[in-house]
C-alpha positions in Angstrom: 81.2 -17.5 -33.4 78.3 -17.9 -30.9 78.1 -21.0 -28.8 75.0 -23.2 -28.2 73.1 -23.3 -25.0 74.4 -26.9 -24.5 78.0 -25.6 -24.6 77.1 -22.7 -22.2 75.5 -25.2 -19.8 78.6 -27.4 -19.9 80.8 -24.3 -19.2 78.6 -23.3 -16.3 78.7 -26.9 -14.9 82.5 -27.0 -15.3 83.1 -23.6 -13.7 81.0 -24.2 -10.6 82.4 -27.7 -10.2 86.0 -26.3 -10.5 85.2 -23.8 -7.8 83.7 -26.5 -5.5 81.2 -26.4 -2.7 80.7 -23.1 -1.0 82.3 -21.1 -3.8 80.7 -19.2 -6.7 81.5 -17.7 -10.0 80.2 -14.7 -11.9 78.2 -15.3 -15.0 80.5 -12.9 -16.9 83.3 -15.5 -16.5 81.3 -17.8 -18.7 80.0 -15.1 -21.0 83.5 -13.9 -21.9 84.2 -17.2 -23.7 80.9 -17.2 -25.7 82.2 -15.4 -28.8 79.4 -12.9 -29.0 78.9 -9.4 -27.9 78.9 -9.2 -24.1 75.3 -8.2 -23.6 74.0 -11.0 -25.8 76.4 -13.5 -24.2 75.3 -12.4 -20.7 71.6 -12.8 -21.6 72.4 -16.3 -22.9 74.3 -17.3 -19.8 71.6 -16.0 -17.5 68.9 -17.9 -19.5 70.8 -21.1 -19.4 71.7 -20.6 -15.7 68.0 -20.1 -15.0 67.3 -23.5 -16.6 70.0 -25.2 -14.6 68.8 -23.6 -11.4 65.3 -24.8 -12.1 66.5 -28.4 -12.1 68.6 -27.9 -9.0 71.9 -28.4 -10.7 73.2 -25.0 -9.6 72.1 -22.3 -7.2 72.0 -18.6 -8.1 72.8 -16.1 -5.3 72.8 -12.4 -4.8 74.4 -11.0 -1.6 75.0 -14.6 -0.5 71.2 -15.4 -0.6 69.5 -17.7 -3.1 67.5 -15.7 -5.8 65.5 -16.3 -8.9 67.8 -15.2 -11.6 64.9 -14.2 -13.8 63.8 -11.7 -11.2 67.1 -10.6 -9.8 68.4 -7.1 -10.7 72.1 -6.6 -10.6 75.0 -8.9 -10.2 74.4 -12.6 -9.3 76.7 -15.5 -8.6 76.5 -19.1 -9.7 77.5 -22.1 -7.5 76.9 -25.6 -6.5 73.8 -26.4 -4.4 74.5 -27.0 -0.7 75.5 -30.6 0.2 72.3 -32.7 0.5 70.4 -30.5 -2.0 71.9 -32.1 -5.1 69.4 -33.4 -7.7 69.2 -37.2 -7.9 71.4 -38.8 -10.7 68.9 -39.7 -13.3 71.5 -41.3 -15.6 71.4 -38.5 -18.1 74.8 -37.4 -19.3 75.8 -33.8 -18.4 76.1 -33.1 -22.1 72.3 -33.0 -22.5 70.7 -29.5 -22.8 69.2 -28.3 -19.5 65.5 -28.8 -19.2 63.4 -25.7 -19.8 65.3 -24.3 -22.8 63.4 -23.4 -25.9 63.6 -26.1 -28.7 66.3 -25.4 -31.2 68.3 -23.2 -28.8 71.0 -25.7 -28.4 
């Protein structure tokens, strides 16, 4: 059974938080638990990661350098933003879908 974008976003947040500052994870780690075929799950994880990166909740890197996941070719890594670059706490619970996702995708 496929999971919603909201669940994928929560899994990304949990995985990067568990790794901590200065550490990253591969999107495939999140995709493996999505319950859909790997290519479809990877596309969903990358799309949700792009939305989270756009809000500053996570950073996407390739070769240790920040990249735009929507333009990056090849493997990328997901991590927490550097200390001091975290978005302000707006009081919205982390269970909310990330901004920028298509309506009905959660």
